[in-house]
LODRENMAR-940133 format. One record per residue (C-alpha): residue number from 1; residue in one letter; chain; x, y, z. Coordinates in steps of 0.02 Angstrom, whole numbers, padded with zeros to 5 digits. Example, Ala and Ser with C-alpha at 12.3 -4.5 7.8 and 13.67 -1.06 7.14 Angstrom:
! LODRENMAR-940133
> pos, code, unit, east, north, up
> 1, a, A, 00615, -00225, 00390
> 2, s, A, 00684, -00053, 00357
//
This chain:
! LODRENMAR-940133
> pos, code, unit, east, north, up
> 1, m, A, 00610, -00090, -00064
> 2, r, A, 00486, -00181, -00174
> 3, e, A, 00466, -00128, -00354
> 4, i, A, 00301, -00043, -00386
> 5, i, A, 00216, -00122, -00535
> 6, v, A, 00111, 00003, -00630
> 7, p, A, -00012, -00054, -00765
> 8, a, A, 00035, -00012, -00945
> 9, g, A, -00019, 00161, -00997
> 10, i, A, -00039, 00223, -00817
> 11, r, A, 00072, 00349, -00731
> 12, l, A, 00078, 00374, -00542
> 13, r, A, 00128, 00545, -00478
> 14, r, A, 00102, 00669, -00338
> 15, a, A, -00056, 00772, -00354
> 16, r, A, -00038, 00951, -00414
> 17, d, A, -00149, 01102, -00384
> 18, g, A, -00230, 01079, -00555
> 19, d, A, -00288, 00904, -00507
> 20, l, A, -00416, 00964, -00378
> 21, a, A, -00567, 00961, -00493
> 22, g, A, -00522, 00792, -00567
> 23, v, A, -00488, 00713, -00398
> 24, a, A, -00650, 00782, -00327
> 25, a, A, -00751, 00718, -00476
> 26, l, A, -00671, 00546, -00465
> 27, s, A, -00701, 00537, -00278
> 28, r, A, -00884, 00587, -00297
> 29, r, A, -00913, 00454, -00432
> 30, i, A, -00836, 00318, -00324
> 31, l, A, -00928, 00372, -00167
> 32, r, A, -01094, 00377, -00260
> 33, s, A, -01063, 00202, -00326
> 34, s, A, -01005, 00135, -00158
> 35, n, A, -01149, 00215, -00064
> 36, s, A, -01278, 00143, -00183
> 37, l, A, -01205, -00031, -00158
> 38, c, A, -01228, -00004, 00030
> 39, g, A, -01408, 00050, 00006
> 40, l, A, -01375, 00235, 00034
> 41, s, A, -01427, 00374, -00081
> 42, s, A, -01295, 00476, -00172
> 43, g, A, -01337, 00626, -00064
> 44, d, A, -01294, 00537, 00097
> 45, n, A, -01109, 00573, 00082
> 46, r, A, -01082, 00728, -00022
> 47, a, A, -00896, 00756, -00004
> 48, p, A, -00799, 00682, 00140
> 49, l, A, -00641, 00731, 00048
> 50, q, A, -00683, 00915, 00031
> 51, g, A, -00580, 00966, 00181
> 52, q, A, -00437, 00855, 00126
> 53, l, A, -00438, 00926, -00050
> 54, r, A, -00454, 01108, 00004
> 55, r, A, -00296, 01109, 00107
> 56, d, A, -00120, 01115, 00040
> 57, p, A, -00065, 00937, -00007
> 58, q, A, 00098, 00966, 00087
> 59, e, A, 00007, 01027, 00243
> 60, e, A, 00023, 00914, 00394
> 61, g, A, 00120, 00787, 00293
> 62, l, A, -00027, 00741, 00182
> 63, a, A, 00035, 00658, 00022
> 64, i, A, -00090, 00637, -00119
> 65, f, A, -00047, 00526, -00267
> 66, v, A, -00145, 00510, -00428
> 67, a, A, -00147, 00385, -00570
> 68, e, A, -00176, 00454, -00743
> 69, n, A, -00203, 00364, -00908
> 70, r, A, -00121, 00400, -01076
> 71, e, A, -00249, 00536, -01111
> 72, g, A, -00205, 00624, -00948
> 73, r, A, -00370, 00580, -00865
> 74, l, A, -00364, 00541, -00680
> 75, v, A, -00416, 00362, -00650
> 76, g, A, -00358, 00340, -00470
> 77, k, A, -00313, 00433, -00311
> 78, g, A, -00236, 00385, -00145
> 79, a, A, -00173, 00487, 00002
> 80, l, A, -00075, 00460, 00162
> 81, d, A, -00072, 00577, 00311
> 82, s, A, 00072, 00605, 00431
> 83, e, A, 00001, 00482, 00558
> 84, g, A, -00003, 00336, 00436
> 85, w, A, -00188, 00343, 00395
> 86, l, A, -00241, 00307, 00218
> 87, k, A, -00351, 00453, 00168
> 88, g, A, -00451, 00382, 00026
> 89, l, A, -00401, 00260, -00109
> 90, y, A, -00513, 00277, -00261
> 91, v, A, -00505, 00198, -00433
> 92, s, A, -00624, 00238, -00574
> 93, p, A, -00754, 00099, -00594
> 94, a, A, -00696, 00069, -00774
> 95, a, A, -00517, 00047, -00714
> 96, q, A, -00550, -00063, -00562
> 97, g, A, -00468, -00233, -00568
> 98, t, A, -00324, -00173, -00678
> 99, g, A, -00192, -00153, -00541
> 100, i, A, -00207, 00035, -00518
> 101, g, A, -00268, 00020, -00338
> 102, s, A, -00128, -00102, -00297
> 103, a, A, 00001, 00015, -00375
> 104, l, A, -00065, 00167, -00279
> 105, l, A, -00067, 00067, -00118
> 106, a, A, 00112, 00007, -00149
> 107, r, A, 00169, 00188, -00175
> 108, i, A, 00081, 00241, -00016
> 109, r, A, 00158, 00094, 00079
> 110, a, A, 00332, 00145, 00017
> 111, l, A, 00304, 00324, 00075
> 112, a, A, 00243, 00265, 00246
> 113, k, A, 00402, 00161, 00265
> 114, e, A, 00509, 00309, 00209
> 115, r, A, 00425, 00411, 00345
> 116, g, A, 00464, 00278, 00475
> 117, r, A, 00283, 00226, 00502
> 118, g, A, 00262, 00052, 00575
> 119, k, A, 00088, 00027, 00505
> 120, i, A, -00045, 00097, 00392
> 121, r, A, -00226, 00111, 00446
> 122, a, A, -00378, 00134, 00336
> 123, n, A, -00564, 00160, 00362
> 124, a, A, -00622, 00072, 00205
> 125, s, A, -00793, 00057, 00127
> 126, v, A, -00875, -00112, 00148
> 127, t, A, -00870, -00129, -00041
> 128, s, A, -00679, -00122, -00040
> 129, a, A, -00652, -00241, 00107
> 130, r, A, -00600, -00389, -00002
> 131, f, A, -00470, -00281, -00091
> 132, y, A, -00386, -00231, 00073
> 133, a, A, -00389, -00411, 00136
> 134, r, A, -00304, -00468, -00026
> 135, m, A, -00172, -00334, 00000
> 136, g, A, -00128, -00406, 00171
> 137, y, A, -00223, -00284, 00279
> 138, l, A, -00300, -00356, 00437
> 139, r, A, -00477, -00313, 00486
> 140, k, A, -00479, -00225, 00655
> 141, g, A, -00663, -00183, 00670
> 142, g, A, -00793, -00072, 00594
> 143, r, A, -00879, 00091, 00625
> 144, l, A, -01005, 00214, 00556
> 145, v, A, -00934, 00377, 00490
> 146, g, A, -01001, 00538, 00417
> 147, r, A, -01087, 00697, 00466
> 148, t, A, -01255, 00650, 00392
> 149, r, A, -01384, 00518, 00430
> 150, p, A, -01379, 00378, 00395
> 151, k, A, -01195, 00360, 00434
> 152, i, A, -01084, 00265, 00314
> 153, p, A, -01027, 00091, 00369
> 154, t, A, -00838, 00067, 00357
> 155, v, A, -00713, -00068, 00400
> 156, l, A, -00555, -00025, 00496
> 157, f, A, -00401, -00108, 00420
> 158, e, A, -00221, -00106, 00473
> 159, k, A, -00059, -00165, 00392
> 160, d, A, 00100, -00196, 00490
> 161, l, A, 00245, -00127, 00388
> 162, s, A, 00382, -00202, 00498
> 163, a, A, 00353, -00378, 00431
> 164, w, A, 00465, -00441, 00291
> 165, g, A, 00391, -00412, 00119
> 166, s, A, 00253, -00297, 00180
//
């Protein structure tokens, strides 16, 4: 298994019950930022993670990981469901480009392999498409998601975990 490289001063761990408010706040900040870059208002996507965050993190094989800085503030979040779908990978705007997203994704990839998954799939925001491509994910299409109008444009990515070094 590949070593997971974590940026200095950052700790990756499983989410705990007390992380709910911090994870929700981080997710809202990222979604607001991402939506505005796509020309959508901040109200267009209020909380696609609400259902995910309300249920027990162990329910249905959902694993939520967080990245916290030296002060204990959450600066990143990533989750994997039992079917191998990435359920949100968010990094605080101030911490983007520091390796936190790569570290969270590596931890999620390791868990998917432990679970015997052959691939990981992700519906990613168009603003994160370059990140997933750099991480070796292949673009498989796009779609509009959300319960509100206008719908949010996303890009479907997939990573084959059976390949050497994936």
